[in-house]
C-alpha positions as CSV (number, residue, x, y, z in Angstrom):
1,M,3.7,33.9,-74.6
2,V,6.2,31.8,-72.7
3,S,6.0,28.2,-72.7
4,R,5.9,26.0,-69.6
5,T,7.5,22.9,-68.9
6,P,6.8,20.7,-66.2
7,E,9.3,21.7,-63.8
8,D,7.7,25.6,-63.8
9,S,4.1,24.5,-63.3
10,P,2.8,23.8,-59.6
11,P,2.0,20.5,-58.2
12,S,-1.2,20.8,-58.4
13,A,-1.2,21.2,-62.2
14,A,1.1,18.2,-62.6
15,F,-0.1,16.1,-66.0
16,Q,-2.8,13.4,-64.7
17,P,-3.0,10.5,-66.6
18,E,-6.5,10.2,-67.7
19,V,-8.4,7.2,-66.4
20,P,-10.7,5.3,-68.2
21,A,-14.5,5.7,-66.8
22,P,-15.0,2.0,-65.7
23,L,-11.8,2.3,-63.7
24,E,-12.7,5.9,-62.4
25,A,-16.0,4.5,-60.9
26,E,-14.7,1.1,-59.3
27,R,-12.1,3.8,-57.4
28,E,-14.7,5.6,-56.5
29,A,-17.3,2.6,-55.5
30,Q,-13.9,1.6,-53.4
31,R,-13.4,5.1,-51.9
32,E,-17.1,5.0,-50.5
33,S,-17.0,1.2,-49.6
34,S,-14.2,2.1,-47.3
35,R,-15.8,5.1,-46.3
36,R,-18.7,3.8,-45.2
37,A,-16.3,1.7,-43.3
38,M,-14.5,4.0,-41.6
39,D,-17.5,5.5,-40.6
40,Q,-19.1,2.6,-39.1
41,L,-15.8,2.2,-36.8
42,Y,-16.1,5.6,-35.8
43,Y,-19.7,5.2,-34.8
44,E,-18.7,2.0,-32.6
45,L,-16.0,4.3,-30.7
46,I,-18.0,7.3,-30.2
47,H,-20.6,4.7,-29.0
48,N,-18.1,3.2,-26.8
49,L,-17.1,6.3,-25.3
50,V,-20.0,8.0,-24.8
51,L,-20.8,4.5,-23.0
52,E,-18.1,4.3,-20.8
53,L,-18.0,8.2,-19.4
54,T,-21.4,7.3,-18.6
55,R,-20.9,4.6,-16.3
56,T,-17.3,6.4,-15.0
57,G,-20.1,9.4,-14.1
58,I,-22.3,7.1,-12.3
59,E,-19.5,5.1,-10.4
60,V,-18.1,9.0,-9.4
61,K,-21.3,9.7,-8.2
62,N,-21.7,6.8,-6.1
63,L,-18.0,7.3,-4.6
64,K,-18.9,10.6,-3.6
65,M,-22.2,9.0,-2.0
66,R,-20.0,6.7,-0.1
67,V,-17.4,8.7,0.9
68,E,-20.2,11.2,2.5
69,S,-21.5,8.3,3.7
70,L,-18.2,7.3,5.7
71,S,-17.5,11.0,6.4
72,S,-20.6,11.6,8.6
73,R,-20.3,8.1,10.3
74,L,-16.7,9.1,11.6
75,E,-18.0,12.6,12.5
76,F,-20.6,10.5,14.7
77,N,-17.8,7.9,16.0
78,E,-15.8,11.1,16.7
79,R,-18.7,12.9,18.8
80,R,-19.6,9.7,20.7
81,A,-16.5,9.1,21.4
82,R,-15.6,12.3,22.9
83,G,-19.2,12.1,24.9
84,L,-18.4,8.4,26.0
85,E,-14.6,9.7,27.1
86,S,-16.1,13.5,29.0
87,A,-18.8,10.7,30.5
88,V,-16.4,8.5,31.6
89,V,-14.2,11.5,33.1
90,Y,-17.1,12.7,35.0
91,K,-17.9,9.2,36.2
92,Q,-14.5,8.8,37.6
93,T,-14.2,12.4,39.2
94,T,-18.0,12.1,41.0
95,D,-16.6,8.0,41.9
96,D,-13.3,8.5,43.5
97,G,-14.4,9.6,46.6
98,A,-17.2,6.7,46.8
99,D,-14.2,4.0,45.8
100,R,-11.8,5.3,48.2
101,R,-14.5,4.7,51.2
102,R,-15.8,1.5,49.6
103,Q,-13.2,-1.7,49.5
104,P,-13.0,-4.2,46.4
105,A,-15.8,-6.7,46.2
106,T,-12.7,-9.2,45.9
107,S,-11.2,-8.6,49.0
108,L,-14.5,-9.0,50.9
109,A,-15.0,-12.0,49.7
110,G,-11.3,-13.5,51.1
111,P,-8.6,-15.4,49.6
112,G,-10.2,-18.4,48.7
113,A,-13.3,-16.8,47.0
114,A,-12.1,-16.7,43.2
115,T,-11.3,-20.2,42.9
116,E,-14.5,-21.8,44.3
117,R,-17.4,-22.2,42.7
């Protein structure tokens, strides 16, 4: 049988000094306490992330609704403008003949009519 030296043994099998039971229990309690503290922090972090994602989702829905509202208002205004443009063009074509036959009202009143009241 070949004897092994500490250099030949794997790191997991390295010599570990024996710790007295009270110190080991104290270490274990300290580990448990720090683990619980970290768990509380992780819980709070995840809770805050969920809260912010929920708020962001609600805000995105509200913004989508606003965009939809604005786009429908824009579409309505564009249709209205097109309608008014076509009405103005239509009136100009029909009123051209009538305007040529009539004289403007200011020319009928005379030169001093605009200044007197």
